[in-house]
N, C-alpha and C positions, 0 to 999 in steps of 0.2 A: 411261236409268236404270242406275245401277251395281249395284243389288241383284240377286241371282239370282232369276229369276221362280219357280223351284221352291221357294225358301225365303221367298217373299213372300206375305203375306196382306193382302187389302183388306177394307174395311168398307163397308156400305151399310145405311141405315135411314132412318126418318122424322125430319123436323125436329121439334122439341119440340111445336109446335102440332098436328102430325098424329098424335102418339102417342095410343093409345087410353086413356091414363090420365095424370093429372097427376104432376108430379115428386114430390109428397109422398105418393103412393099406395104401399102395400106392394108392388105389382107393379113399381114403378120400382126399389125396393130389390132385388127379386128379379132384375130385369134387370141391375143393376150387378153382382150376384154372378155371374150367368150370363156376363156379359162377362169378368169377371176369370178365371173358370174356362175359358172358351173360349180366351182368350189363353194361359193357362198350358198347356192341352192342346195348342194349336197349337205352342207353343215346345217341348214335349216330343216332338212329331213332327218337329222340325227347322226350324220356321219361325223366322226371326230378324229379319225386317223386316215391319213392320205399317204399312199405308198408309191414312191417313184423309183424307176429302174435306173435313173441317173445317167442316161446316155445324152449326147448332145441333142439339141433341138427340142422336140415336144416334152421329153421327160424332164429336162432341166427347167424349161419354161413352166411346166406344171409345178415342180418343186418350188420355184420362185413365187408362183401364185399362192401356194399354201403358206409360204412365209409372209406374204403380204396380208393374207387373210388372218393369220395368227395374231396380227397386231390388234384385231378387234373381235376375233371369234375364238372360242375354246377348241382349237384344232391342233393336231400334231402332224409333223412331217416325219415320215418313216422312209428310210432309204434302203433299197435292196441293191447291193453292189455285187455283180456276178463274180468278180475276182479282184484281188487287191490292187492290181495295176491298171484298172479300167481306164483311168484318165491319163495314163502316161503319154499317149499319142494325141491327145486333144490339143487344139491351138491354145495359146496362152489365155485368150479370153474365155474359152469354154472351160479350161482347167481352173481358172479363177472362180468362175461361177459354180463349178462342181465342188471345189473346196469350200466355198462359202456355204453352200447348201448342206454339205456333209457336216461342217462344224456347227451349223445352226439346227441340225436335225434333232428330234427328240429321241430317235432310236435308229441305229444303223445295223443292218444285217449284211455281214460279209459272208457270202455263200461259198467262196472257194479262195484258197491262198493263191492259186495260179490259174491262168487261162487253160481251158481244155475245150475240145470240140463239143459243143452242146451246152456250154455254160450259160449262154444267153437264154436258151430255151428253158433251162432249169430255173433261171431267175424269173422268167415269165410265168412258169408253172407255180412257183412259190407265191408270186403276187396274186395270181388268180385264185389259188386255193386259200389265200388269206383274206379274201375280199368278197363283198356281195355286190359291188358296183364297179364298173369300168367306165372311166371317162377317157375317150380316145380321139385320135385324129386318124381316120382310115378312109381312103378314097379308092380302095380296090387294089392297090399295088401288092404284089406278092412279097413275102418276107416275114420278119419277126412280128410286125404289127398284125398282119393277117393271121398268123398262127395264134397270137394272143387273143384276138377277137373270136376266132373259132373256138379256142379253149374256153373262153368266158361264156360263150353260148352253151357249150357242152356242160358247164358247171352251173348254169342257170343264173348267171349274174345279170343284173340290169345293165344296159349299155347306153351311154350317151355319146353319140358320135358328133364331134364338133365339125367334122368335115362336111356334114350335111348342110350346115349354114354357109360354109365357105364355098361349096360347089355352086350354090345359088348366086354367088357374087361373080362367077367367072363369065 
């Protein structure tokens, strides 16, 4: 990866169906605002590259936040696609958002030509090993986000958990 690890931030959070609220909930709007602010704050601290895993939900919302920030800040969107057909089973809206972010990205890392057992974990490892900051949405559910947060802690990344703010709103 060309980007400087010290200036790279990655994202991890739940897919849309695992989020604790629907997209039309005020908490979703608050999360979008928090993402925008977190990207802006990270940029102010010298982060210039932002790495998204491109799954539905938090990953794509984060990628969209970087694209919004890029209109005013010198930041880059990097996409880590675990396998070439990642979006084949997305709904039309998520597929449109995925394609928009992919086409607007400054760099895309296609990590495998085909799906294989463990390809998402390999993508998460790639993102953590390429970054020094993780912005996440993690409220304790087991799965890929929990694995990524654990890996980020093991690698000494700074972690900003946007779920902490959301949990206080419940």
